[in-house]
N, C-alpha and C positions, 0 to 999 in steps of 0.2 A: 504494500500500500504506500502510495506516495502522497505528498501534500502536507500541509501543516497539521500537527496533532491537535486534538481538542480534548478538553477534560470538562468534567462537571464542576462548576464553581459553586460556592456557598453564598456568594453575595447575591442578594435578590431585592427586588422592590416589592414590599408588601402590598402596595397599591395595585400592582399589576398581576399579583399571584393569587390563584384561587386556593381556598382552603377546603380540602376534602377529607372526610374521615377515611383512614387507611383501609379499614375493612370494606367500605363501600367501593373504594378504588380497586382493591384486589378482586373483589367479586365481579365487578363489571368490566374489567379490562380484558382484552383478548391477547393471547400470546402472539408475538411477532416472529416472523422468520428472520434468520440471521441476515439475509440480504436487505431486509427492511431496516435493520439497525445501522447499516453502513451509510455514511454521509459522503457523497461525491467530493472529490478534491475541489472542484470549482465552487461548490457551496461553502465548504470550510474556509476557502480563501476569501470569499465574499463576506462571511461572518466576521472574519478577523479584520478586514479593512473597514467594515461597518462599525466595528467596536473601537476603531481609532488606532489600530496597530499599523505601523509603517511597513512597506513592502520588505525592507531590510530585516525588520524584526520577524516577519513571517518566514523569510528565508533562513534566518538564524535558527528558528525553532525547527524547521525542516531538517537542517543539517544536524542539529542536536539529536533529533529523533532517529535519523539514519545512523549516527554514531552509536547511540544506545542500542539500536537493533543489531548492529554489527557486533557489539560487545556481548549481547545475549547469545547470538549465533555462535560466537567463538567459545563462550562458556559451555554451551551445549555440546559442541564438538569435542572439547577437552574432556568434559565429564563422560561422554559416551566412549571416547577412546580409552579412558582410564578404567571404566567399567568393563569394557571389552578385554583389555589386557588382563585385568584381574580374573575375569571369567576364563580366559585361555589358560592362565597359570594354574588355576584350580583344576581345570579339566585335564591338563597335562599331568599334574601331580596325581590325580585320581587314576589316570591310565597307568602310570608307572607303578603305583601301589597295587593296582589290580593285577598287573602282570607278575609282580613279585609274589603276591598272595597265591596266584594260580600256578606258580612255578615256571612261569614263562621267562623271566629275566631277573637277575639278582641286582643288588645295589651296584652303583658305579665302582665302589671300592672293591667289591667282590669280583666284578668283571676284570678290573685291573690286576688283582692278585692272580686270577686264573691266567690272564695273558702273560704275566711275568713268569708263572710256573711253567708255562709251555716254552719258555726260552725266547720270547719275543720282546724282551726288554730292549729299549733303544740303545743302551750302551754295550749290548752283547756283540754287535758287529764292528765296534770301533777299536777293538784291541789288536 
């Protein structure tokens, strides 16, 4: 989504605001589709200029929103890669333990000892 970000503010003019009992509002309101909640960029820009914001201020807000979005995306990628790495490490560890438990493969140190006993030590051929 592009364009200036908008938020709900708490400043209001009591003269122009209607007061409704919350229960009545909730009972009578209809659910809106997600597409009905999106405000087009041109409308948001118009709201901002009508509210007295300069074009440069709107552009600064757009750049700030883009920067924040990029930071969120980066955080998600980093978190997902860390989770994936941890999951892979756990999976590999479980596979190794299962193989040892079923008699498939011993520990690395056991394999090294077996290799040395067979005379395959690296220093054997250097004499």
